[in-house]
N, C-alpha and C positions, 0 to 999 in steps of 0.2 A: 504493500500500499503505500510506503515512504516513497517509492520510486515516482507514483505519479504527482507527488509534491512539485517535482521539477517544474511541470506545466503550469502550477501556480505561480512559481518563481517566474517562469519566461514571461507570463502575461504581465505580472507585476513590473518586470524590468521594461518591458514594452510601454507602460503607462507612465513611465516617469517623465514628467513635461520639461526636457532640458530649456525650450525657448521660453517657456512661462518664466521659469527661474531666471534665466538670463533677462528677460524683460523686467521682472521685479528688480533686479540690481540697478537699471536705469530707470526704474519708478514707470513702467510702461507695461500695460496688460496687454499683451499680444493678442488677446481674444477681442480686444474691442478696437483693434487699428488693423491697416492693411488689409489682408484677406480675412483675418480673423482665425486663423489657423496656428496651431501650436507647433507648426513644422519650421524645416530648416529656411525654406525661401522667405517665409514672412520674418523669419528673425534676421536674415541679411537685409530685407527691406527696410526695417524698422530699427535694426539695433545697430547696423554697421558690420564691417567686414570680421573684425576680431571675434565680436560675439557670435556673427554668424557661423564663423568656422568652429568656434568651440561648440555650439549647438549642432552643427553636423557632424563633428566628432562625437559627440554624447550620443546621438541618435544612431549613428552607424554602430557605435560601441555595444549599445543594448542589442541590436539586432545580432549582432556578431555573438555577443556573450549568451543569448537565448539560444541561438542555433547550435553553439558548441555545447552548452548544458544539454539540451535535448539529445543531441547525437551521442555525448559521452555515456549517458544512460541507457538509450534505447537505440542507438544506432541511426541509420540514416533517415527513417521515418520519423525517429523522434528528434532529430536534426530540423526536419522540415515542419513537423507540428509544432514545436517551440518557436520557431520563427514565425510562423504564421500567427501564432498567439501573441508574440511580442507586436507584429504589425497590427493586429487588432486592437491591443491594448493601447497603441499609439494614435490609431486612428479613430476609434470610438472608445475616448478616455473613459475610464470610470470615475476618476475623480473629477471630471466636469460634467457628470450627469449622462456619459454614454453619447454626447452629441459629437457628428463628425468634426473631428478635431486636428487632422492631420492626414497626409496622404501616403505615408509608409515608405515614401521613396528612399530615404537615407537609411532607415531600419532595414529595408530590403536589400540594400548596397551592403551593408555589414551581414547580412545572412549569406548573400551568395559569396561574398568575399571568403568566408569560412568555409562554405560548402562546395563552390565551384569558382575557384580561383581565376581560371583559364577564361571562363566566359564572361566573369567580372572585368576584366582586361577589355574584352571587345566591347562590352555594354557601356562601360564609363568612357571609352574611345568615342563611339558614337554619341553618346550624351554631350560630351564637351564638344564635339564637333557640331552638331545641330544648335546648342546654346550660343557658341561663338559665331556663327553665322545668322542666326536668328534673333539671339538674346532672349529666345522663350525658354524659360527653365521648364515649363509646363510641357513643351514640345519635347524637348531634350528627355525628359522623364520618360514620357510615352515611349520614343523610340527605344531607350534603353530597356526598358520592360519588354517590349517587342522582340529586341534583340535577343534577351534571354529566353524567350519563348520559342524562338526559332532555333537558338543554339542547343537547346537542351534533347532536341530531337535530331539536329545534324550530327551532333557528337555522341548520340546515343548513350545518353545520361541514365543511370539508374531509374526506375519507374518513380521513385518517390521524388526525385529531382523533377522529372517531367511533370509530376502532377503539381507540384509547387509553382513551376514555370507558368502552367496554366492559370492556376488560381491567383497567383501574384502579378500578372500581366492583366488578368482580366479586373482585378480590383484597381490596380493603377490607371487603365483605360477608364472605367466607369467614374472613378474619383475625379478624373480630368475633364468630364464631358462639358462643365461650365466653362473650363478654360478653352476648349475647342470654340464654344459659342462666342466668346468674347475674341478670341483671334480672328474668326470671321467677321466680327464687328469691327475690328480695329480698336478694340478696348483693352486688351490684355496688356498687362503690365511688362515691359521689358526689363530684362536684368541689369541693374545698374540705374534704371530710370527713376528720377525723383518725381513724386506726385506733389 
């Protein structure tokens, strides 16, 4: 029974709101400004590069740790389930009433960094290229997620990782649907843009 406790830990790990804490450091409630999300992109936009990087590292670390803990106890499926629980804790944070609170991209990065490092390199490279040329972090995130989805099948990753690729990519795309709408309307914020 104690082995199941690791999944409670991974969920709580995912729910640690690094962007919220960083915002409080500057007396800013990130839930009430910008996109209202407690994710990395909103942290960069509202808090600046230094705190944005700190939030990115924190969110990635909690995803990586959750995947590692799950895998160390239960193997590949445990790593995937632990990682998904961390993404769920971040995206629908229990400390903030389970409202949609983040999109799980940075946490997802940490998860695949631990479980699929080669695919991570490809996904991050394409993410950076898209953001560099379009300055849309949302589009870069979606391209990175779709890269993961395609690569888990091309590289014939274990079934657990393929399942994760399908679920994670679907969540990222669905959570970014409003961003797509804003891109089409020309109202989506570009990275580095001050409003």
